[in-house]
C-alpha positions, 0 to 999 in steps of 0.5 A: 453531499458526502464524497464517500457515502453509500445508501441503503440500496447499495449497503443491503446488496452484498454483491456490491458491498463485499468487494468494497474494502476499508483500511485504517492504519495507526502509522506504526504498522498496525491496521484495521481492515474489513469490508464496508458491511463489516464482513471479513472476506480475507484472512488479512481482515481484522478489527485489530491487526498488529505487528509482533516484533518477536515474530519478525514484525509478522502481523497478527490478527488479534480481534477479528470482529465485534458483533453488536446485538441491539436488545429491546423488550427481550427481542434481539437484533444482531448487527453482525455479518459472517460468511459460512459455507454454502454462501450462507451469511449469518446473522445478516446484520447488513439488512439493518444498515441505513447508510455508510459514510467514510468522509471523516471516519468509517460511519455506519448507521443502523435502523432496527425498528424505532432504534437508530444506532450510529457506529464510528471507528478510528484507529489511534495514531502510533498506538495499537488501539481501535476505538469504536463509538456507538451513539443511540440517535433514537429509541422509544424504550430501554435499550441494551447493546450486547458485544460479542468479540471474535478472537483469532490470535494468529498470523495474517498468513494462517488460520486458526481452528478449534483446539484445546491449547487456548488459554481461556483465562481472562483478567478483569480490568477497568470496564472490561477484560484482558485475555491472551489465547496463546503464549508469546502473543500480545495481550488483548484489552477490551474495555468500554468508557462505561461500566459493563457486564461481561458474561463468560461463555467460551465457544467456537464459531466454526466454518467461517469462510473468506471468499477472497481466499477462495478466489486466490486458490487458498484455504478459506475456512477458519474457526474463531474463538468467542470468550463471551459477551459484554452488555451495556445499557444505553440511553437515547443521545448517549454514546458508548466507546469501545477500546480494543488494544494491546495495552490497558486504556484509561477508560475515563478518557476514551470519549475525549481520545476518540474525539481528538482522533476525529479532529485530527483527520483530513476529510476524504471529501474529494479525490485529492484528499482521499489520496493524501489520506491514503499516503499517510497510511503508508508511513510507519514509525517504529522505534524512532525510525520512519519507514514507507510500507509498500502496501496493505495488507501484506507488504512491509518496507521494501527499499525500491518501493520506498524510494519510488514512492517517497516523493509522491507520498510526502513532497507532493503534499508539501510534507518535507519533514516526513520526507527527511525523516524517512530518508534519515532512516534510509541513509542508515540502511544505505550506509550499512549496505555499503559497508557490508553490514547487516541492516539494523533498520527494517528495510527489505531488499536493499541489495537489489541492483537498482535500489541505489539508482532509485536513491539518486532519483529520489534525491533529484525530486527533493532537489527540484521541490526544495532546493539543490543546495539543501539536497547536497547538504543532506544527501550529497555525501551519500550520493558520492559514496554510492557512485564510487561504490558502484564504479569501483565494482563493490556492488555484488550485482551491479557491474559497470562494463567497459561500454559504461553500461551497468550489468546485473545477473538475473537468470536464476533470481528476480532482480527488478521490480518484475519479481514474480517467481514460480518454483523459485525461478523468475517468471520474467528472467531479466538479466544482463543490461536492463533498460530501466537500470541503465536509464537510471544509471545514466541519470545518476551519472549526469547528476553526479557530474553536475554536483561535482561541477557545482562543488568546484571539482572539475576533474571529478565532473569530467570523469562522470561526464565522460562516463555519461557520454559513453553510457548514452552512446552505448545505451542507444547502440544496445537498446534502440532497435529499428522499430523505434522502441527499446529492447527490455534487456540484452544479455550477450546474444540474448535480446528481449524484443518484448514491448514492455513499459520499462523503456518509459524511464528513458523518456521520463527521467530528467536526464535521458540518453535519447534524442528528442525524436527517439524519446517521441518514438518510445512514447508513441509505442507506449501509447499505442500498445501499453497505455490503459486507463489504469496505467501501463501494461507490463507487456504489450498484447502483441507480444508473446505470452500476453496474460492480462487477467490477474485471477485464479490460484497463486501460480496462475496469478504469478504467471500473469503478474508482469505479463500484461497487467496494468500498473498505475505507478508506471502510468505516472512515469508515462504521464510525466514522459508525455508532458516532457515530449508534448509540453503544454499540449499534453496537459488535457490528455494527462488530466483526463487520464487522472480523472479516470482514477477517481472512480477507484475511490469508491471501489476496491479499498475505498479512498485508495488505489490497489496494487494492479489492474487487469490489462483488459477491460473492464480493468478490475483492480487486483492484488494488495488493496492499497499500494504505495507507489500507485498512490504516490505517482498519481499525487506526484503527477498531479503536482507536475500538472499544477506546475505546467498549468502555472507556467 
């Protein structure tokens, strides 16, 4: 029985299939994404979506979709599916789908009368190339397949409309054509492993509609350009391989290349393997540098997300080499930031005040998984430079005050992970002493003290230890309140009494400024008011401004983004904190919580975890279809649970 398999009953029901999306990446920033019935419902969907360096790595939808038509005895059966205005779907090819299987590669089986056709898709690793293999499993007479490409050649953030500026010229290449709609765009090569006939019949398909954009309050219609169609004969048992890429393909090797890519795939045959596959999709190698993309389809590499997700995406899967490659790139970004230089690596938001503090935590996870000695060898010098950089007051927005707490200004701009803004101002203007910043800061001080002690530098160890002790005392004095939980931030006379999940880090981190009873009190509040089956809420239902439903136009969603929505990555730290307080008695609770995520493997983006969930039942997934920190923390917690079970 396949783990990710959907039968005809579900596949012919668009209410069930259109919300289910599929994602494949080339691990260099390009991707393919659509729904499981191949009907694009977002402007971000496309068969071939690639980053363009000349456009600051903005992703561009080149090939939106490829409609297949089965022809027998002159009768045409179109397998494509597009949504048009008025809830009209044409040509309604989903009615021919017999089943869909995604255990190895996305595989759709169609039945048209006596014809059974299997379609399989792979994205070639580290190459801007989508391959589709069509195999005629059964047919009782001569069969022709017609392929009609729908071209967009536009940014994922825009739409294309019928215009007279399109370059309709094309060039014949081996078993196909190449074309480029606009100057400056990449050239698209569409080829087959066998000889084909291309019929030039340029036309626009007008008014294609994307319902997900309607839900998000955006424009939702566009026109797509179709230059013509390809036709190929196919015999029973024969396979045709289509290649869509930004470079010409060796068509004689397409069959072998397709099978090679299939053989290198990890089957998505259980929950863990789905998450491991999802973890691999966030890795992006560009110009020899390795990055972690924050999520799909619209995020690039963000520094905080990179450091938070890196241990779970790599170390939890025993992929130490990948961790070290990404960290090698990250170290270049850190050094350039410390020296006040413009970053040459593709990492965004390195200047956010908590990023360097998360770097300490990331190295800490490496030390626990690999060894302290190796961690010091690879990252010790940078850790020392970072702690000196912060203590000396050189960070533009992370100041160490006399009470040993760190202070950051955030009234006019978002500085933490709670970064939604409306009209240029943060929805949650967290400023001053932020609770998770200072929990991370205390953890960094303790790490630095221990590292200096082991290096034989007693004076430096004493300096950091003294700061850590003072920080712990101030932390409790500033954040701990009479109700047993921690204030979210304090800025002079301004105290935020909202019950938010940021206090969980003071319990989850290896070095906590709180006593055991205080940690237990914080955990209990998080359990009672913030915990959901899909992670911690960003705000308690008992707090003013609770807004748990991430729906509606952009502004409405921005106001809800961190005002009650649930986040699985926060749930990861919550479960770690739960185990640190409850020890082995907490294992069964954490395991039950982890099982609750398995249902997501067949929802939203199948095989992955979306960005966030509504904070109220039924806890629907929202936002980006695949989010690195969420996948990472579930994998990391699974590794932590395994260690507890092996004690």
